[in-house]
C-alpha positions, 0 to 999 in steps of 0.5 A: 460400774459402782466402786469404793474410791479413796478421795484423799488419804485418811480415816474411813470417812475418805471412802466414797461409793461412786461411779467408774467406767467398767474395766477394759480387759486384755487378751490374757485377762478375765472380767469378774463380776464380784459377789464378795470382797475380803477386807484386810488391814492392808486396805486400811494402810493403803487408805491412810496412804501408808502403802502404795495403791495401784493406778489409775486414779482414783484409788480403788482398794481391795485385793481379795474376793470372789465372783462370777466370770463375766467375760474372758480375753481372746487368749484365755482358755481356762475360764468361760462366762459363768464360772465361779472364781476367787482371787487373793492378789488382784487389785481394785477389788472394791468394785462391781467389776474387776479385771483379773489376770487369768493366772491369778484366778482360783476356780471355786467348786459349787460347794464353796461359798463366795463368802468362804472364798473371800474370807479364806484365800489371802489369809489362808494362803499366808498361813499355809506357806508360813507352816509349810515353808517359813517353818516346816511344822512337824508333829509333836511340836509346840507353837505360840501364835500372836493374835491367835483369834485374828484372821491369819492367827486363827488359821495358823492355829488350826493348820498347826493342829492339822499338821500335828502340833502337840500344843498351840498357845494363842496370845490374844488381847482380850477375854472374848478373843481368848474364848475365840482362840480356845474354840480353835483349840488354843491354850489362850494367853493374854498379851496384857500380862507377862505372856513370855513368862506364861509360855515358858512356865507352861512348857516347863521353862523349855520354851516353844519350838516355834513362835508365829509373830505378825505383830512385829513389836513383840519380836524380842519377846518372841525370841525369849519364848522360843526354846534353844534352837527354836524359830520365830517366824516374823510375818508382819508388823500389825503392832508396830515395827520390830526392834533390831535383833543382835545376830550374836543373840541368835548365835549364842541361843541357836535360834533363828528368825525366819520370814517370807512373803506369800507372793514368793511362794505362789509360782505358776500352779502353786497358787491353785494347789495351795488353795485346793488343799485349804478348801479341802480342809474346809470341806472335811470340817478340819478348817473353820472359816470365821466371819465376823461381819458382812457389809454391803459395798456401799457401806465400806466406811462402816466395814473399815471402822469395824476392822480398824477397831480391832474388835472383829473376831474373824473376817470382815466382808463386803458384799456386792449386789 
């Protein structure tokens, strides 16, 4: 099979389209012939050597995608060849064939495209637990979201409105991203300005009920933007590591910082239930999947450059012939 491998850790130029042996599957595994792969910043971190990669060598990136079942292991009963499936937590996905545990697969309805599945699952599942567990969003609440035109941010903005948020402030880095956030129902605020003052001014100095912060370095400002008794949900450090927070401040201002990892919220059966709700919202026209660009698998280097430029508005995908 063909796959994209990492020859050595570094920039996009270290990626190579190469031949590898087909994966071998065990009794509880499914062999998936890939159609579309989702690209995420985690792939960039692994390519740089800043995050662990799954053996064996050579490293093959990717955890998210969609395709068709090619073969099933002897102990698998829920899938058969020809089934359309997606996944958000299966390693070595930048390849024509992927070995996946059967319990990691999500059945795809005929009306769900491979592109939508690969663009939605990982970031959509993340946005789902952030709005349902990390902070249970309630009707009438005010929300601020960092990188609101990005993958998780754009889905957070939409799910917040599905759950009845009264106002959603989208903190963005540029004019085009401000327009993209506005199209998703946000009130955009440029991160390059005094965004904390802007949030507080637009809420009559009260602050918002919850701030979703996947940027990290902005965590202290996010606490400033939250109301007394409000919440900051920290879920990543795309903009740098967060500053240390004095617990005394949380005590004095009655604020809290919540967090959580997606994979602590996808127990058996829960993964499929969350995905079913996401796809239901898409079919009903309530949740929009935004795709920025699509590249053939053999042009993975260009896809990494596009995502790493931070110019992408929406998901960057790799297609497999």
